[in-house]
ZAPA-183876 format. One record per residue: residue in one letter; x, z, y of N, C-alpha, C, O in turn. Coordinates in steps of 0.05 Angstrom, whole numbers, plus 5000, padded with zeros to 4 digits. Example, Ala and Ser with C-alpha at 12.3 -4.5 7.8 and 13.67 -1.06 7.14 Angstrom:
BEGIN
A526451564886524651564910526451564934528551694934/S525751424955527351434979525851575001526851615023/
! end
This chain:
BEGIN
M099054007701098953827724101853717728103753857725/A101953467735104453327740105753417766104253477786/T108353417767109853497791110953247804112353087791/Y110353207830111352977846114253027854114953247862/N115952817853118652837861119452577875118452357868/K121252587895122152357909125052307903126652487902/F125752047900128551977897129851997925128751887944/Q132152127927133452167953134051897967133851877991/D134851697952135551437963133251307977133651137994/F130751387970128451277983128551318013127751138029/N129451558022129651608051131451408065130851298086/L133751348052135551148064134250878064134350728084/Q132950798042131750528040129450498061129150278071/V127950708066125950688087127250648114126350478130/G129350798120130750788145132050518151132150438174/I132950378130134250118135132349888131133149658131/G129749948127127749738126127449588099126449368098/T128249718077127949588051125049568042124349368030/H123449768048120749778038118749698059118849778082/E116849518051114449448067112049548050111149408032/L111149788056109249918038106349848041104749908024/Q105649708062102849628066101949418046103649288033/A099349388043098249208022099348918024099748798003/A099748818047100748548051103748528048104948308050/G105048748043108048758041108948748013108248557998/H110548938005111848937978109949047956108149207962/T110548957932109049057909110449297897112849287889/L109049527895110149757881108949767854106549737850/N110649817834109749827806110350107794112150247804/A108850177773109350417758110250347730109450137719/Y111850517719112550497691113050777679113350967693/L113050787652113451037638116251047627117350847618/T117351287628120051337616120151617604118651797611/N122051647585122551907574125351997583126352207575/A126751827599129351887609129052067634127452007652/T130552287635130252477658131352357683133752297685/P129652327704130652227730132552427744132352667740/D134352317759136252467775135752387804136452167813/A134452567820133652507847136052417864135752247882/A138352527859140752477876142252217867143452087884/L142152147842143751927832142251677826143351457829/D139751697817138251457809137251307834136051437852/T137751047836137050897859135350647853133950547870/Q135550547828134150297821132950317793133850487777/K131050147788129550157762131450157738130950287719/A133549997740135449977717136750247710137950267689/D136650447728137850707723136150877703137251067692/L133650807699131850957681130550777661128950607668/A131250807636130250637614127250677612126150897612/E125850457610122950447606122350477577123850387560/I120050597570119250597542118450317534118050137550/T118250277507117650007497114749927504112850077502/N114549677513111949557519110649477492111349277480/E108649637484107249577459104749747457104449947471/H102949667440100549817432098849897456097850127458/G098449717475096749767498098249847523097049867545/Y100849897522102449947545104049697553105749607537/T103349587576104749347586105549407614103849417632/A108149437619109149487646110749237654111549087637/P111149197680110349387701107449367707106049177702/V106449587719103649607727103549617757104449807769/D102349417770102049407799100149627808097849637798/I101049807825099250027834097549947858095950117868/Q097749697867096049597889096349777913094349867924/N098849827920099450007942098449917969098049677974/D097950117986097450068015098550298030098950518020/Y099150248055100350448073098750438099098550228112/T097750668107096350688132097350928149098751098139/E096650928174097451138192095051228209093651058220/T094651488210092551598227093651838241094652028229/A093451838268094352068285097252158278097852388278/G098951958273101752018269102552088240104852158235/V100552088222101152148194100851888177098651768176/G103051808164102951578147102251658119103051878109/S100851488105099951548078100151308060099151088066/L101551348037101751138016099651197995099551417984/T098050997989096051017968096450817946097850617950/G095250867923095350687901092850717884091450917886/V092250507868089950507851090650647825092750597813/D088950837816089450977791089650787768088450567768/I091150867748091750697724090950847699091451087697/T089750707680089250817654090650657633090450417632/I092150797616093550667593092250767568091951007564/T091350587550090050657525091650547502092150307501/A092450717484093950627460092050477442089750557437/S093050247432091350077415093049947393094949797399/G092550007368094049897346096550047340098149947324/G096950277351099250447346099650647369097850687385/T101950777369102450977389103850867414105150657412/V103651007436105050947461106751187468105651417469/G109351147471111051367478113051427456113351277437/P114451647459113951867478114951797506116751637510/F113651927526114451907554113752177567112052317558/R115252227588114752477603114352417633113152577648/Y115352197642115452137671114051867677114151677662/V112651867700111551627711113251567736113451737754/V114351327737116151257759114951027775113750837764/I115351037802114550827820117050697831118850837840/Y117050427832119250287844118150047859115849967855/N119849927877119149697893120049447878122449397876/D118149297867118649067851119448827868120548627857/T118848827894119448597911122248607923123548407925/A123148847930125748877942128048827922127648867898/T130348737932132648687915133448947900133449157912/D134048917874135049137857132849337849133449547838/D130249277855128049457847128649747854128849917836/P128849817880129350087888127150287880124750217881/L128050517871126150727863124950877887126150897908/V122450957883121051097905120651397897121551577911/C119251447875118551717867117751727838117651517824/W117351967828116452007800114852257797114952437814/W113352277775111852507768112852607741113352457722/D113252867739114152997715111753137702110553307714/Y111153057677108853177663109553427647107853527633/G112053517649112853777638113853767609115553927601/S112853577593113853537566113053257557111353127570/S114353157537113852887527111052857516109953037504/I109952627521107252557513107352307495108752117501/T105952317473105552077456102652037453101152207443/L101651797461098851727458098451627430099851447421/Q096551737416095751647389093751407393092551387414/D093551247373091751017374089051107383087751287372/G088050977405085451037416085451237439083551267453/E087651387442087851587464088651437490089951227490/S087751557512088251457539089851647556089651897552/F091251547575092851707594092151597621092451357626/D091351777640090651687667092851767686093751997687/I093751577702095551627724093751637749092851437759/D093351877759091551927781093251987806094452197808/F093151807825094751847850093352017871094552077891/G090952107865089452267884088852117910088751867910/T088552257932087952127957090351977969090051797984/S092752067962095151927970097551997951097552207939/I099351807950101751847934103652037949104752227938/F103951987975105452167993104652118021103451908028/T105252308039104852268067107452318082109152468073/L107752178104110052218123108952318149107152198161/T110052538158109152658183111352658204110952748227/
! end
């Protein structure tokens, strides 16, 4: 199971109004990397090299984010993504990263660590499953 992690700078960016997380606001995208994220130091997409776009992997991938609030609990959601290798391999990658593609400098939001590098062989698929929410704020 993948482990969720938040970039520390995200807290600052939320506080100063960088992110508009609702569906009519900013576009959040996902991409794959094999570069190890640093929660304290990484702040923008350029800080983490993306894997090569080829063989069925084409990033960025719009997660079709939305943000709602119920009874004081905010929730960020996204649409699950499936990547299927076609005509060759995809990867290796270990991390799925989310960033704000609309805001200046593509600020990072969060990432999932899959524990070890993954390489999709031709015809194999990888599902990015956000569950009922990517994160909640209480």
